[in-house]
All heavy atoms as TSV, in Angstrom:
chain	resi	resn	atom	element	x	y	z
A	1	MET	N	N	81.046	136.095	101.808
A	1	MET	CA	C	82.391	135.591	101.683
A	1	MET	C	C	82.466	134.601	100.539
A	1	MET	O	O	81.607	133.758	100.401
A	1	MET	CB	C	82.790	134.896	102.972
A	1	MET	CG	C	83.382	135.876	103.929
A	1	MET	SD	S	84.138	135.112	105.309
A	1	MET	CE	C	83.799	136.481	106.380
A	2	GLY	N	N	83.543	134.663	99.799
A	2	GLY	CA	C	83.707	133.758	98.679
A	2	GLY	C	C	84.224	132.399	99.103
A	2	GLY	O	O	84.517	132.145	100.258
A	3	THR	N	N	84.324	131.538	98.140
A	3	THR	CA	C	84.798	130.184	98.382
A	3	THR	C	C	86.217	130.195	98.920
A	3	THR	O	O	87.083	130.881	98.396
A	3	THR	CB	C	84.759	129.384	97.062
A	3	THR	OG1	O	83.423	129.367	96.611
A	3	THR	CG2	C	85.264	127.980	97.265
A	4	GLY	N	N	86.433	129.457	99.995
A	4	GLY	CA	C	87.763	129.331	100.554
A	4	GLY	C	C	88.209	130.492	101.420
A	4	GLY	O	O	89.320	130.500	101.921
A	5	GLN	N	N	87.356	131.492	101.583
A	5	GLN	CA	C	87.723	132.637	102.398
A	5	GLN	C	C	87.314	132.403	103.831
A	5	GLN	O	O	86.391	131.662	104.123
A	5	GLN	CB	C	87.063	133.903	101.878
A	5	GLN	CG	C	87.629	134.363	100.562
A	5	GLN	CD	C	86.977	135.655	100.101
A	5	GLN	OE1	O	85.860	135.958	100.496
A	5	GLN	NE2	N	87.660	136.401	99.268
A	6	SER	N	N	88.020	133.070	104.713
A	6	SER	CA	C	87.771	132.889	106.137
A	6	SER	C	C	87.653	134.246	106.796
A	6	SER	O	O	88.227	135.224	106.333
A	6	SER	CB	C	88.935	132.096	106.744
A	6	SER	OG	O	88.877	132.117	108.127
A	7	ARG	N	N	86.931	134.279	107.898
A	7	ARG	CA	C	86.830	135.524	108.657
A	7	ARG	C	C	87.983	135.673	109.636
A	7	ARG	O	O	88.106	136.677	110.298
A	7	ARG	CB	C	85.523	135.557	109.436
A	7	ARG	CG	C	84.337	135.820	108.554
A	7	ARG	CD	C	83.131	135.973	109.404
A	7	ARG	NE	N	82.569	134.637	109.582
A	7	ARG	CZ	C	81.316	134.400	109.857
A	7	ARG	NH1	N	80.491	135.373	110.013
A	7	ARG	NH2	N	80.874	133.184	109.989
A	8	SER	N	N	88.828	134.671	109.709
A	8	SER	CA	C	89.940	134.683	110.648
A	8	SER	C	C	90.914	135.797	110.307
A	8	SER	O	O	91.246	136.034	109.153
A	8	SER	CB	C	90.673	133.338	110.616
A	8	SER	OG	O	91.797	133.389	111.439
A	9	SER	N	N	91.387	136.476	111.334
A	9	SER	CA	C	92.382	137.525	111.118
A	9	SER	C	C	93.770	137.023	111.479
A	9	SER	O	O	94.716	137.792	111.513
A	9	SER	CB	C	92.031	138.760	111.952
A	9	SER	OG	O	92.068	138.428	113.330
A	10	ASN	N	N	93.875	135.713	111.754
A	10	ASN	CA	C	95.178	135.146	112.084
A	10	ASN	C	C	96.090	135.226	110.874
A	10	ASN	O	O	95.678	134.960	109.753
A	10	ASN	CB	C	95.053	133.679	112.491
A	10	ASN	CG	C	94.299	133.507	113.784
A	10	ASN	OD1	O	94.159	134.440	114.556
A	10	ASN	ND2	N	93.803	132.310	114.016
A	11	SER	N	N	97.329	135.582	111.113
A	11	SER	CA	C	98.309	135.561	110.040
A	11	SER	C	C	99.529	134.802	110.532
A	11	SER	O	O	99.890	134.873	111.709
A	11	SER	CB	C	98.682	136.979	109.609
A	11	SER	OG	O	99.259	137.679	110.687
A	12	LEU	N	N	100.133	134.067	109.631
A	12	LEU	CA	C	101.285	133.260	109.989
A	12	LEU	C	C	102.521	134.142	110.121
A	12	LEU	O	O	102.744	135.034	109.304
A	12	LEU	CB	C	101.521	132.187	108.933
A	12	LEU	CG	C	100.407	131.171	108.761
A	12	LEU	CD1	C	100.706	130.260	107.578
A	12	LEU	CD2	C	100.244	130.359	110.025
A	13	VAL	N	N	103.319	133.870	111.116
A	13	VAL	CA	C	104.569	134.606	111.299
A	13	VAL	C	C	105.526	134.234	110.175
A	13	VAL	O	O	106.250	135.076	109.657
A	13	VAL	CB	C	105.192	134.287	112.682
A	13	VAL	CG1	C	106.549	134.937	112.831
A	13	VAL	CG2	C	104.262	134.729	113.801
A	14	VAL	N	N	105.511	132.975	109.794
A	14	VAL	CA	C	106.331	132.488	108.685
A	14	VAL	C	C	105.377	132.072	107.566
A	14	VAL	O	O	104.791	130.986	107.620
A	14	VAL	CB	C	107.201	131.279	109.126
A	14	VAL	CG1	C	108.049	130.786	107.970
A	14	VAL	CG2	C	108.043	131.633	110.332
A	15	PRO	N	N	105.183	132.924	106.561
A	15	PRO	CA	C	104.202	132.633	105.513
A	15	PRO	C	C	104.445	131.299	104.803
A	15	PRO	O	O	103.509	130.649	104.363
A	15	PRO	CB	C	104.351	133.796	104.535
A	15	PRO	CG	C	104.929	134.902	105.346
A	15	PRO	CD	C	105.802	134.238	106.374
A	16	GLN	N	N	105.697	130.855	104.716
A	16	GLN	CA	C	106.012	129.597	104.052
A	16	GLN	C	C	105.439	128.404	104.820
A	16	GLN	O	O	105.345	127.307	104.290
A	16	GLN	CB	C	107.529	129.424	103.911
A	16	GLN	CG	C	108.186	130.460	103.025
A	16	GLN	CD	C	108.486	131.780	103.747
A	16	GLN	OE1	O	108.157	131.963	104.913
A	16	GLN	NE2	N	109.097	132.711	103.038
A	17	ALA	N	N	105.049	128.591	106.062
A	17	ALA	CA	C	104.494	127.512	106.870
A	17	ALA	C	C	103.092	127.133	106.413
A	17	ALA	O	O	102.591	126.072	106.783
A	17	ALA	CB	C	104.464	127.913	108.345
A	18	ASN	N	N	102.471	127.951	105.600
A	18	ASN	CA	C	101.098	127.698	105.150
A	18	ASN	C	C	100.975	126.349	104.445
A	18	ASN	O	O	100.047	125.585	104.691
A	18	ASN	CB	C	100.623	128.825	104.239
A	18	ASN	CG	C	99.130	128.824	104.080
A	18	ASN	OD1	O	98.402	128.380	104.961
A	18	ASN	ND2	N	98.657	129.324	102.953
A	19	GLN	N	N	101.930	126.036	103.580
A	19	GLN	CA	C	101.883	124.773	102.847
A	19	GLN	C	C	102.027	123.591	103.805
A	19	GLN	O	O	101.316	122.596	103.678
A	19	GLN	CB	C	102.977	124.733	101.790
A	19	GLN	CG	C	102.911	123.500	100.913
A	19	GLN	CD	C	103.957	123.521	99.816
A	19	GLN	OE1	O	104.776	124.422	99.737
A	19	GLN	NE2	N	103.929	122.517	98.973
A	20	ALA	N	N	102.923	123.705	104.782
A	20	ALA	CA	C	103.114	122.623	105.753
A	20	ALA	C	C	101.862	122.430	106.605
A	20	ALA	O	O	101.462	121.298	106.894
A	20	ALA	CB	C	104.322	122.917	106.636
A	21	LEU	N	N	101.213	123.517	106.994
A	21	LEU	CA	C	99.982	123.420	107.781
A	21	LEU	C	C	98.845	122.801	106.973
A	21	LEU	O	O	98.058	122.015	107.495
A	21	LEU	CB	C	99.577	124.790	108.321
A	21	LEU	CG	C	100.452	125.334	109.445
A	21	LEU	CD1	C	100.068	126.778	109.769
A	21	LEU	CD2	C	100.337	124.460	110.681
A	22	ASP	N	N	98.764	123.145	105.696
A	22	ASP	CA	C	97.743	122.538	104.842
A	22	ASP	C	C	97.977	121.037	104.724
A	22	ASP	O	O	97.035	120.243	104.804
A	22	ASP	CB	C	97.738	123.167	103.449
A	22	ASP	CG	C	96.875	124.406	103.356
A	22	ASP	OD1	O	96.074	124.641	104.292
A	22	ASP	OD2	O	96.991	125.131	102.353
A	23	GLN	N	N	99.235	120.643	104.546
A	23	GLN	CA	C	99.555	119.219	104.442
A	23	GLN	C	C	99.172	118.500	105.729
A	23	GLN	O	O	98.590	117.421	105.700
A	23	GLN	CB	C	101.053	119.031	104.147
A	23	GLN	CG	C	101.473	117.583	104.063
A	23	GLN	CD	C	100.807	116.855	102.904
A	23	GLN	OE1	O	100.526	117.441	101.866
A	23	GLN	NE2	N	100.556	115.579	103.085
A	24	LEU	N	N	99.475	119.122	106.876
A	24	LEU	CA	C	99.135	118.544	108.169
A	24	LEU	C	C	97.621	118.402	108.320
A	24	LEU	O	O	97.127	117.394	108.809
A	24	LEU	CB	C	99.712	119.413	109.294
A	24	LEU	CG	C	99.553	118.905	110.714
A	24	LEU	CD1	C	100.204	117.539	110.893
A	24	LEU	CD2	C	100.165	119.905	111.688
A	25	LYS	N	N	96.886	119.409	107.841
A	25	LYS	CA	C	95.420	119.366	107.910
A	25	LYS	C	C	94.876	118.174	107.144
A	25	LYS	O	O	94.009	117.442	107.631
A	25	LYS	CB	C	94.852	120.675	107.346
A	25	LYS	CG	C	93.358	120.720	107.241
A	25	LYS	CD	C	92.842	122.064	106.778
A	25	LYS	CE	C	93.426	122.494	105.474
A	25	LYS	NZ	N	92.947	123.786	104.992
A	26	TYR	N	N	95.396	117.935	105.940
A	26	TYR	CA	C	94.924	116.815	105.139
A	26	TYR	C	C	95.312	115.476	105.764
A	26	TYR	O	O	94.535	114.531	105.742
A	26	TYR	CB	C	95.445	116.910	103.705
A	26	TYR	CG	C	94.726	117.976	102.913
A	26	TYR	CD1	C	95.311	119.210	102.661
A	26	TYR	CD2	C	93.435	117.755	102.421
A	26	TYR	CE1	C	94.639	120.194	101.944
A	26	TYR	CE2	C	92.752	118.726	101.714
A	26	TYR	CZ	C	93.366	119.943	101.476
A	26	TYR	OH	O	92.695	120.907	100.780
A	27	GLU	N	N	96.514	115.395	106.335
A	27	GLU	CA	C	96.949	114.161	106.999
A	27	GLU	C	C	96.053	113.832	108.184
A	27	GLU	O	O	95.610	112.689	108.347
A	27	GLU	CB	C	98.396	114.291	107.481
A	27	GLU	CG	C	99.422	114.253	106.373
A	27	GLU	CD	C	100.825	114.498	106.888
A	27	GLU	OE1	O	101.065	114.401	108.121
A	27	GLU	OE2	O	101.703	114.796	106.060
A	28	VAL	N	N	95.779	114.830	109.007
A	28	VAL	CA	C	94.943	114.622	110.192
A	28	VAL	C	C	93.528	114.242	109.776
A	28	VAL	O	O	92.939	113.310	110.324
A	28	VAL	CB	C	94.944	115.878	111.093
A	28	VAL	CG1	C	93.865	115.796	112.150
A	28	VAL	CG2	C	96.309	116.065	111.744
A	29	ALA	N	N	92.986	114.933	108.798
A	29	ALA	CA	C	91.629	114.621	108.329
A	29	ALA	C	C	91.553	113.183	107.814
A	29	ALA	O	O	90.602	112.454	108.115
A	29	ALA	CB	C	91.211	115.597	107.237
A	30	GLN	N	N	92.574	112.759	107.083
A	30	GLN	CA	C	92.592	111.394	106.562
A	30	GLN	C	C	92.656	110.390	107.704
A	30	GLN	O	O	91.947	109.386	107.694
A	30	GLN	CB	C	93.779	111.207	105.627
A	30	GLN	CG	C	93.812	109.849	104.971
A	30	GLN	CD	C	94.956	109.716	103.990
A	30	GLN	OE1	O	95.866	110.540	103.949
A	30	GLN	NE2	N	94.915	108.673	103.184
A	31	GLU	N	N	93.485	110.655	108.716
A	31	GLU	CA	C	93.582	109.768	109.872
A	31	GLU	C	C	92.243	109.647	110.599
A	31	GLU	O	O	91.911	108.590	111.129
A	31	GLU	CB	C	94.645	110.274	110.847
A	31	GLU	CG	C	96.059	110.114	110.350
A	31	GLU	CD	C	97.074	110.807	111.250
A	31	GLU	OE1	O	96.727	111.209	112.378
A	31	GLU	OE2	O	98.225	110.935	110.809
A	32	LEU	N	N	91.491	110.742	110.633
A	32	LEU	CA	C	90.205	110.754	111.316
A	32	LEU	C	C	89.064	110.265	110.424
A	32	LEU	O	O	87.923	110.140	110.876
A	32	LEU	CB	C	89.884	112.167	111.820
A	32	LEU	CG	C	90.844	112.740	112.867
A	32	LEU	CD1	C	90.500	114.191	113.151
A	32	LEU	CD2	C	90.800	111.920	114.139
A	33	GLY	N	N	89.345	110.016	109.152
A	33	GLY	CA	C	88.320	109.559	108.225
A	33	GLY	C	C	87.367	110.660	107.802
A	33	GLY	O	O	86.213	110.403	107.466
A	34	ILE	N	N	87.852	111.899	107.798
A	34	ILE	CA	C	87.035	113.056	107.437
A	34	ILE	C	C	87.459	113.541	106.054
A	34	ILE	O	O	88.644	113.755	105.801
A	34	ILE	CB	C	87.202	114.197	108.465
A	34	ILE	CG1	C	86.744	113.725	109.853
A	34	ILE	CG2	C	86.437	115.440	108.021
A	34	ILE	CD1	C	87.091	114.688	110.970
A	35	GLN	N	N	86.489	113.712	105.173
A	35	GLN	CA	C	86.762	114.178	103.816
A	35	GLN	C	C	86.748	115.702	103.790
A	35	GLN	O	O	85.745	116.330	104.146
A	35	GLN	CB	C	85.708	113.623	102.856
A	35	GLN	CG	C	85.928	113.986	101.418
A	35	GLN	CD	C	87.134	113.296	100.812
A	35	GLN	OE1	O	87.473	112.184	101.183
A	35	GLN	NE2	N	87.787	113.962	99.898
A	36	ILE	N	N	87.840	116.306	103.347
A	36	ILE	CA	C	87.906	117.766	103.225
A	36	ILE	C	C	87.359	118.145	101.850
A	36	ILE	O	O	87.720	117.533	100.845
A	36	ILE	CB	C	89.352	118.273	103.391
A	36	ILE	CG1	C	89.792	118.036	104.841
A	36	ILE	CG2	C	89.467	119.741	103.015
A	36	ILE	CD1	C	91.158	118.560	105.177
A	37	PRO	N	N	86.469	119.149	101.794
A	37	PRO	CA	C	85.857	119.543	100.516
A	37	PRO	C	C	86.904	119.980	99.486
A	37	PRO	O	O	87.836	120.710	99.821
A	37	PRO	CB	C	84.956	120.722	100.888
A	37	PRO	CG	C	84.789	120.656	102.359
A	37	PRO	CD	C	85.998	119.962	102.900
A	38	GLN	N	N	86.750	119.530	98.261
A	38	GLN	CA	C	87.680	119.871	97.190
A	38	GLN	C	C	87.683	121.366	96.885
A	38	GLN	O	O	88.701	121.922	96.513
A	38	GLN	CB	C	87.319	119.095	95.911
A	38	GLN	CG	C	87.559	117.615	96.023
A	38	GLN	CD	C	89.029	117.260	96.160
A	38	GLN	OE1	O	89.892	117.959	95.656
A	38	GLN	NE2	N	89.300	116.173	96.846
A	39	ASP	N	N	86.524	122.021	97.053
A	39	ASP	CA	C	86.443	123.440	96.714
A	39	ASP	C	C	86.942	124.349	97.833
A	39	ASP	O	O	87.000	125.562	97.681
A	39	ASP	CB	C	85.015	123.823	96.322
A	39	ASP	CG	C	84.007	123.639	97.451
A	39	ASP	OD1	O	84.394	123.233	98.563
A	39	ASP	OD2	O	82.814	123.897	97.203
A	40	GLY	N	N	87.304	123.767	98.975
A	40	GLY	CA	C	87.838	124.565	100.080
A	40	GLY	C	C	86.784	125.212	100.950
A	40	GLY	O	O	87.109	125.924	101.893
A	41	TYR	N	N	85.515	124.980	100.663
A	41	TYR	CA	C	84.431	125.579	101.446
A	41	TYR	C	C	84.017	124.614	102.547
A	41	TYR	O	O	83.579	123.497	102.271
A	41	TYR	CB	C	83.231	125.902	100.555
A	41	TYR	CG	C	82.071	126.484	101.308
A	41	TYR	CD1	C	82.156	127.745	101.875
A	41	TYR	CD2	C	80.885	125.777	101.466
A	41	TYR	CE1	C	81.091	128.286	102.575
A	41	TYR	CE2	C	79.810	126.311	102.158
A	41	TYR	CZ	C	79.928	127.568	102.714
A	41	TYR	OH	O	78.879	128.107	103.422
A	42	TYR	N	N	84.187	125.043	103.784
A	42	TYR	CA	C	83.916	124.182	104.929
A	42	TYR	C	C	82.518	124.385	105.508
A	42	TYR	O	O	82.164	123.754	106.488
A	42	TYR	CB	C	84.947	124.449	106.035
A	42	TYR	CG	C	86.336	124.009	105.651
A	42	TYR	CD1	C	87.183	124.846	104.941
A	42	TYR	CD2	C	86.793	122.753	105.986
A	42	TYR	CE1	C	88.450	124.437	104.584
A	42	TYR	CE2	C	88.057	122.331	105.638
A	42	TYR	CZ	C	88.880	123.175	104.939
A	42	TYR	OH	O	90.125	122.760	104.582
A	43	GLY	N	N	81.719	125.235	104.902
A	43	GLY	CA	C	80.405	125.563	105.428
A	43	GLY	C	C	79.440	124.399	105.541
A	43	GLY	O	O	78.510	124.435	106.336
A	44	TYR	N	N	79.661	123.369	104.751
A	44	TYR	CA	C	78.768	122.216	104.796
A	44	TYR	C	C	79.273	121.110	105.720
A	44	TYR	O	O	78.601	120.113	105.910
A	44	TYR	CB	C	78.563	121.647	103.387
A	44	TYR	CG	C	77.947	122.648	102.440
A	44	TYR	CD1	C	78.624	123.079	101.314
A	44	TYR	CD2	C	76.687	123.187	102.694
A	44	TYR	CE1	C	78.064	124.006	100.444
A	44	TYR	CE2	C	76.119	124.113	101.831
A	44	TYR	CZ	C	76.813	124.514	100.718
A	44	TYR	OH	O	76.256	125.438	99.867
A	45	MET	N	N	80.452	121.301	106.289
A	45	MET	CA	C	81.004	120.289	107.196
A	45	MET	C	C	80.445	120.482	108.598
A	45	MET	O	O	80.140	121.602	109.010
A	45	MET	CB	C	82.534	120.398	107.255
A	45	MET	CG	C	83.217	119.932	105.996
A	45	MET	SD	S	85.006	119.941	106.154
A	45	MET	CE	C	85.261	118.620	107.323
A	46	ALA	N	N	80.347	119.395	109.327
A	46	ALA	CA	C	79.879	119.470	110.705
A	46	ALA	C	C	80.935	120.167	111.565
A	46	ALA	O	O	82.134	119.962	111.379
A	46	ALA	CB	C	79.616	118.073	111.243
A	47	THR	N	N	80.462	120.989	112.482
A	47	THR	CA	C	81.373	121.695	113.379
A	47	THR	C	C	82.228	120.709	114.155
A	47	THR	O	O	83.413	120.949	114.390
A	47	THR	CB	C	80.562	122.574	114.352
A	47	THR	OG1	O	79.754	123.473	113.588
A	47	THR	CG2	C	81.463	123.356	115.264
A	48	ARG	N	N	81.640	119.598	114.508
A	48	ARG	CA	C	82.375	118.568	115.241
A	48	ARG	C	C	83.590	118.083	114.439
A	48	ARG	O	O	84.666	117.868	114.979
A	48	ARG	CB	C	81.443	117.410	115.557
A	48	ARG	CG	C	82.094	116.297	116.312
A	48	ARG	CD	C	81.125	115.145	116.512
A	48	ARG	NE	N	81.731	114.123	117.319
A	48	ARG	CZ	C	81.293	113.738	118.492
A	48	ARG	NH1	N	80.204	114.290	118.992
A	48	ARG	NH2	N	81.902	112.799	119.155
A	49	ASP	N	N	83.411	117.888	113.137
A	49	ASP	CA	C	84.507	117.414	112.287
A	49	ASP	C	C	85.611	118.456	112.149
A	49	ASP	O	O	86.790	118.142	112.280
A	49	ASP	CB	C	83.987	117.020	110.903
A	49	ASP	CG	C	83.139	115.766	110.928
A	49	ASP	OD1	O	83.214	115.004	111.926
A	49	ASP	OD2	O	82.404	115.534	109.951
A	50	THR	N	N	85.231	119.697	111.869
A	50	THR	CA	C	86.250	120.732	111.717
A	50	THR	C	C	86.969	120.976	113.045
A	50	THR	O	O	88.173	121.197	113.068
A	50	THR	CB	C	85.658	122.051	111.183
A	50	THR	OG1	O	84.608	122.493	112.050
A	50	THR	CG2	C	85.134	121.884	109.768
A	51	GLY	N	N	86.235	120.899	114.137
A	51	GLY	CA	C	86.852	121.060	115.454
A	51	GLY	C	C	87.805	119.927	115.769
A	51	GLY	O	O	88.875	120.138	116.361
A	52	ALA	N	N	87.449	118.717	115.375
A	52	ALA	CA	C	88.325	117.563	115.597
A	52	ALA	C	C	89.624	117.721	114.824
A	52	ALA	O	O	90.717	117.452	115.346
A	52	ALA	CB	C	87.619	116.274	115.186
A	53	ILE	N	N	89.525	118.181	113.591
A	53	ILE	CA	C	90.727	118.399	112.780
A	53	ILE	C	C	91.611	119.443	113.449
A	53	ILE	O	O	92.815	119.239	113.633
A	53	ILE	CB	C	90.362	118.824	111.345
A	53	ILE	CG1	C	89.660	117.684	110.612
A	53	ILE	CG2	C	91.611	119.258	110.578
A	53	ILE	CD1	C	89.052	118.081	109.277
A	54	GLY	N	N	91.023	120.568	113.841
A	54	GLY	CA	C	91.792	121.637	114.487
A	54	GLY	C	C	92.423	121.195	115.794
A	54	GLY	O	O	93.582	121.514	116.081
A	55	GLY	N	N	91.681	120.445	116.583
A	55	GLY	CA	C	92.204	119.972	117.861
A	55	GLY	C	C	93.373	119.029	117.688
A	55	GLY	O	O	94.385	119.132	118.395
A	56	HIS	N	N	93.272	118.113	116.717
A	56	HIS	CA	C	94.362	117.177	116.476
A	56	HIS	C	C	95.588	117.889	115.889
A	56	HIS	O	O	96.717	117.536	116.204
A	56	HIS	CB	C	93.908	116.040	115.555
A	56	HIS	CG	C	93.146	114.981	116.269
A	56	HIS	ND1	N	91.822	115.133	116.629
A	56	HIS	CD2	C	93.516	113.765	116.710
A	56	HIS	CE1	C	91.422	114.048	117.252
A	56	HIS	NE2	N	92.431	113.201	117.320
A	57	ILE	N	N	95.360	118.883	115.055
A	57	ILE	CA	C	96.479	119.663	114.512
A	57	ILE	C	C	97.206	120.365	115.654
A	57	ILE	O	O	98.437	120.352	115.726
A	57	ILE	CB	C	95.990	120.678	113.462
A	57	ILE	CG1	C	95.592	119.961	112.178
A	57	ILE	CG2	C	97.078	121.716	113.159
A	57	ILE	CD1	C	94.919	120.861	111.159
A	58	THR	N	N	96.450	120.970	116.553
A	58	THR	CA	C	97.057	121.670	117.686
A	58	THR	C	C	97.870	120.713	118.542
A	58	THR	O	O	99.011	121.010	118.915
A	58	THR	CB	C	95.972	122.360	118.536
A	58	THR	OG1	O	95.259	123.276	117.697
A	58	THR	CG2	C	96.585	123.095	119.706
A	59	ARG	N	N	97.312	119.543	118.838
A	59	ARG	CA	C	98.051	118.549	119.627
A	59	ARG	C	C	99.350	118.148	118.934
A	59	ARG	O	O	100.397	118.023	119.560
A	59	ARG	CB	C	97.195	117.309	119.857
A	59	ARG	CG	C	96.227	117.475	120.986
A	59	ARG	CD	C	95.545	116.135	121.319
A	59	ARG	NE	N	94.193	116.425	121.744
A	59	ARG	CZ	C	93.113	116.370	120.986
A	59	ARG	NH1	N	93.197	115.988	119.742
A	59	ARG	NH2	N	91.933	116.692	121.461
A	60	ARG	N	N	99.268	117.943	117.634
A	60	ARG	CA	C	100.450	117.522	116.887
A	60	ARG	C	C	101.501	118.634	116.866
A	60	ARG	O	O	102.687	118.356	117.019
A	60	ARG	CB	C	100.046	117.138	115.467
A	60	ARG	CG	C	101.176	116.680	114.637
A	60	ARG	CD	C	101.179	115.296	114.043
A	60	ARG	NE	N	100.034	114.476	114.038
A	60	ARG	CZ	C	99.473	113.987	112.922
A	60	ARG	NH1	N	99.930	114.317	111.746
A	60	ARG	NH2	N	98.457	113.168	113.008
A	61	LEU	N	N	101.078	119.886	116.701
A	61	LEU	CA	C	102.024	121.001	116.702
A	61	LEU	C	C	102.696	121.161	118.070
A	61	LEU	O	O	103.892	121.446	118.142
A	61	LEU	CB	C	101.322	122.305	116.295
A	61	LEU	CG	C	100.888	122.387	114.839
A	61	LEU	CD1	C	100.054	123.649	114.603
A	61	LEU	CD2	C	102.086	122.370	113.911
A	62	VAL	N	N	101.946	120.959	119.134
A	62	VAL	CA	C	102.517	121.029	120.476
A	62	VAL	C	C	103.538	119.905	120.662
A	62	VAL	O	O	104.631	120.136	121.204
A	62	VAL	CB	C	101.412	120.968	121.559
A	62	VAL	CG1	C	101.997	120.747	122.935
A	62	VAL	CG2	C	100.584	122.247	121.528
A	63	GLN	N	N	103.222	118.705	120.185
A	63	GLN	CA	C	104.157	117.584	120.276
A	63	GLN	C	C	105.455	117.899	119.539
A	63	GLN	O	O	106.547	117.643	120.041
A	63	GLN	CB	C	103.558	116.323	119.663
A	63	GLN	CG	C	102.668	115.536	120.564
A	63	GLN	CD	C	102.164	114.275	119.854
A	63	GLN	OE1	O	101.982	114.268	118.641
A	63	GLN	NE2	N	101.937	113.228	120.629
A	64	ILE	N	N	105.341	118.429	118.348
A	64	ILE	CA	C	106.518	118.770	117.546
A	64	ILE	C	C	107.362	119.807	118.277
A	64	ILE	O	O	108.588	119.675	118.366
A	64	ILE	CB	C	106.088	119.282	116.147
A	64	ILE	CG1	C	105.486	118.145	115.332
A	64	ILE	CG2	C	107.269	119.900	115.414
A	64	ILE	CD1	C	104.766	118.593	114.071
A	65	ALA	N	N	106.714	120.837	118.822
A	65	ALA	CA	C	107.445	121.886	119.547
A	65	ALA	C	C	108.132	121.318	120.780
A	65	ALA	O	O	109.288	121.652	121.066
A	65	ALA	CB	C	106.497	123.013	119.938
A	66	GLU	N	N	107.442	120.448	121.518
A	66	GLU	CA	C	108.040	119.841	122.710
A	66	GLU	C	C	109.256	119.003	122.343
A	66	GLU	O	O	110.279	119.053	123.029
A	66	GLU	CB	C	107.015	118.974	123.446
A	66	GLU	CG	C	105.971	119.776	124.180
A	66	GLU	CD	C	104.875	118.924	124.790
A	66	GLU	OE1	O	104.708	117.744	124.378
A	66	GLU	OE2	O	104.175	119.436	125.681
A	67	GLN	N	N	109.165	118.258	121.252
A	67	GLN	CA	C	110.288	117.438	120.812
A	67	GLN	C	C	111.472	118.314	120.411
A	67	GLN	O	O	112.614	118.005	120.734
A	67	GLN	CB	C	109.877	116.541	119.648
A	67	GLN	CG	C	108.937	115.428	120.053
A	67	GLN	CD	C	108.343	114.711	118.852
A	67	GLN	OE1	O	108.528	115.102	117.708
A	67	GLN	NE2	N	107.600	113.640	119.125
A	68	GLN	N	N	111.198	119.407	119.730
A	68	GLN	CA	C	112.276	120.302	119.309
A	68	GLN	C	C	112.925	120.965	120.525
A	68	GLN	O	O	114.137	121.090	120.575
A	68	GLN	CB	C	111.756	121.349	118.330
A	68	GLN	CG	C	111.448	120.765	116.980
A	68	GLN	CD	C	110.927	121.799	115.995
A	68	GLN	OE1	O	110.550	122.896	116.382
A	68	GLN	NE2	N	110.890	121.442	114.734
A	69	LEU	N	N	112.109	121.388	121.482
A	69	LEU	CA	C	112.663	122.012	122.690
A	69	LEU	C	C	113.479	121.013	123.489
A	69	LEU	O	O	114.536	121.351	124.035
A	69	LEU	CB	C	111.560	122.608	123.533
A	69	LEU	CG	C	110.890	123.857	122.984
A	69	LEU	CD1	C	109.696	124.249	123.819
A	69	LEU	CD2	C	111.879	125.005	122.911
A	70	ALA	N	N	113.000	119.788	123.579
A	70	ALA	CA	C	113.730	118.751	124.320
A	70	ALA	C	C	115.057	118.464	123.646
A	70	ALA	O	O	116.076	118.266	124.316
A	70	ALA	CB	C	112.897	117.482	124.430
A	71	GLY	N	N	115.071	118.461	122.324
A	71	GLY	CA	C	116.296	118.218	121.576
A	71	GLY	C	C	117.305	119.333	121.729
A	71	GLY	O	O	118.500	119.112	121.842
A	72	LYS	N	N	116.838	120.563	121.800
A	72	LYS	CA	C	117.732	121.719	121.959
A	72	LYS	C	C	118.307	121.796	123.353
A	72	LYS	O	O	119.443	122.186	123.552
A	72	LYS	CB	C	116.996	123.014	121.613
A	72	LYS	CG	C	116.724	123.170	120.148
A	72	LYS	CD	C	116.032	124.482	119.842
A	72	LYS	CE	C	115.765	124.622	118.364
A	72	LYS	NZ	N	115.118	125.855	118.004
A	73	SER	N	N	117.500	121.420	124.364
A	73	SER	CA	C	117.993	121.526	125.733
A	73	SER	C	C	118.947	120.395	126.083
A	73	SER	O	O	119.709	120.486	127.019
A	73	SER	CB	C	116.817	121.523	126.729
A	73	SER	OG	O	116.116	120.292	126.648
A	74	ALA	N	N	118.934	119.311	125.300
A	74	ALA	CA	C	119.807	118.169	125.570
A	74	ALA	C	C	121.233	118.447	125.111
A	74	ALA	O	O	122.147	117.738	125.473
A	74	ALA	CB	C	119.270	116.923	124.876
A	75	ARG	N	N	121.445	119.481	124.349
A	75	ARG	CA	C	122.786	119.802	123.830
A	75	ARG	C	C	123.638	120.474	124.852
A	75	ARG	O	O	123.342	121.088	125.741
A	75	ARG	CB	C	122.669	120.717	122.597
A	75	ARG	CG	C	122.070	119.971	121.441
A	75	ARG	CD	C	122.001	120.875	120.253
A	75	ARG	NE	N	121.308	120.138	119.182
A	75	ARG	CZ	C	121.006	120.667	118.047
A	75	ARG	NH1	N	121.303	121.875	117.758
A	75	ARG	NH2	N	120.399	119.954	117.136
């Protein structure tokens, strides 16, 4: 696999969301004090660090969805 490539077969339903997810990844990593590799290759990062980033992203996305659902149901 080349630099920055992944074996994941996940695809975004809204392709434009990719930029927002990348921004969220960098924000979460910065909050956790984790440096994301400039070349995009995560192979040298500890599994614990990448898992922490993913877990915090998931929590944040769930929070955002809950807030949006709560806002829609209040109308």
